[in-house]
N, C-alpha and C positions, 0 to 999 in steps of 0.2 A: 504494499500499500504506499503510495507516494503522497506527501503533504504538498498542497498547492502553494501555500505561502507560510513562511515561518512566523511564529508569534514572537514579537520582540518586546513589547511593553504592554502594560495593563490597559491602555486605551484601545488596543485592538480587540480586547475581549468584550468591551461594552458592558452590558448589564449581567453577563453570565457569571462573573465573579461575585457580584452582589446577590444574585439569585441563589447561588450555591450557599452563601452564608445565611441568607434569610430562611432558606428551606432546610438548613442544617444537613447539607450533603457534604460531609467532610471528605469523602473520597474524590468527588468531582473538584472540590476546592483545592485539594492537594495536587491533583493531576494538572489543573490549570496553572497553578503556581510553579510546578516542576517544568512545564513547557515554556515558561518565560525565560528570557535571556538572563544570565547571571552577571553580565557586565553592567555596572552601575551607570555608565554613560548612555546606555540604551533606555534608561527609565524615562518616563513621560515628561518629567519636569525639566529634563535637559534637551528636549526635542523642539521646543517652541521657537527658538531663535536660530534655527539652522540656516535659514535663508538670508539672515542679516550679515553684513560685513562687520569686521572688527570695530570700525569706527562707529557704526550704528549701535552695536552692542554696548560700547562704552558710553555713548550718549544716553542710551536707555538706562544703563545701570546707575550712572551718576545723576540722572534726571537733569541733563543739560539741554538747553535749547539748541536748535540747529544754528550753525554759523551764519553770519550775515552774508546775504548775497552781494556779490560785487556788481553784477549787471542784471537789470530787470528788463525783460522784453515786453513792450506794450502791445505788440502784435499778437501775442498769445492770449488765450481766453481765461487764463488763470487770474485769480484775484491778486491785486497789487496792493502793497502796504503803502499808505500815505499818512504820515503823522503831521502834516502841515496844518490840518484843521485843529488838531489838539494844541499846537503851539499858538494859534490865533485865538482860540477860545479859552484856554486854561493856563497859558503862560509857559515860561521856559522850564520850570521844574517838572511840570507834568509832561512836557515834551520829552525831557531826558528820561523820565520813568517809562514812558510809552516806547521810546526808542530802544531802551534796554530790554523791554518785554517782547516787543515785536519790531525788530529793526527793519528800516527801509534799505533798499539796495543803494549802493553808493552812486551808481550811474544808471539812469533810467532812459532807455531809448527804444527805438523800434527794432525791427528785425535785422536791419543792416546798420553798419557804422556810418558816421556823418559823411565821409568822403564818397561812399558808395551811394548814399541817398542823393547827394548832389549830382553825381554822375547819372544816376537813373532818372532824376528829375529833368535833366537836359536831353534825355534820349527819347526816342519814339515809343509808342505803346507796344509795338511789336518787339522791340529790343527788350523792354521791361518784362513782357510775358515770357520771352525766351530765357532771360536771366532767372526768373522765378521758377522756371521749369514747368510752366503751365502748358496745357495742350494748345498748340498753334495750328492744329489740323483743321482746315476749313473744307467743308463739303461743297462740291461743285453744284451749282443750281442747274437743274436739268431744264432746258428750255423746251417749250411745247412746239411740236411740229406745226407747220403752217396749216396742214389739212385738219389737224385736231383743233386748232384755233377757229377755223371756219365752221367746223361742226358744232363747237360749243356756242359760237355766236348765233348759229341757226337755231339751236335749242333754246337759247335765252330769248331770241326774238319770238319764237313760237309760244313760249310761256307768257310773254308780255302781251301777245295778241289775245290769248285765251283769257287773261286777267282783265283786259279792257273790254272784251266782248260780253 
């Protein structure tokens, strides 16, 4: 008999471990515990932060706020921090407090730096769309054949005669 997947920690058992205790099934409880990994690093409490980098783990462990962003991109749809209103309404001390709680980016600009914005502003729309990588494929408009135009005009004139009659 082959086991499909190994039991590593108690989270994989779900409620079976609890049910064995509640129903006083000592044999099943012992069997489930024996099938678990003996390595303490496989226990559930050590599995929650596996996908975090070492810097993210340290920020979380010491409950530090994330570092101040250097550049904020206004073209993205994320929420941007603006502490200017706090300075105008509540003064310098409250601004410093708000700046330390949720810091603004040092430089706030659009998607491109200033020189590129100026260059793109002086160029044509086609050049800008090519630089942005947007689709510049234009579909050719299919012109109607002369005979088809005459046929449509005849149909329209016939419907107009019917409506006036």
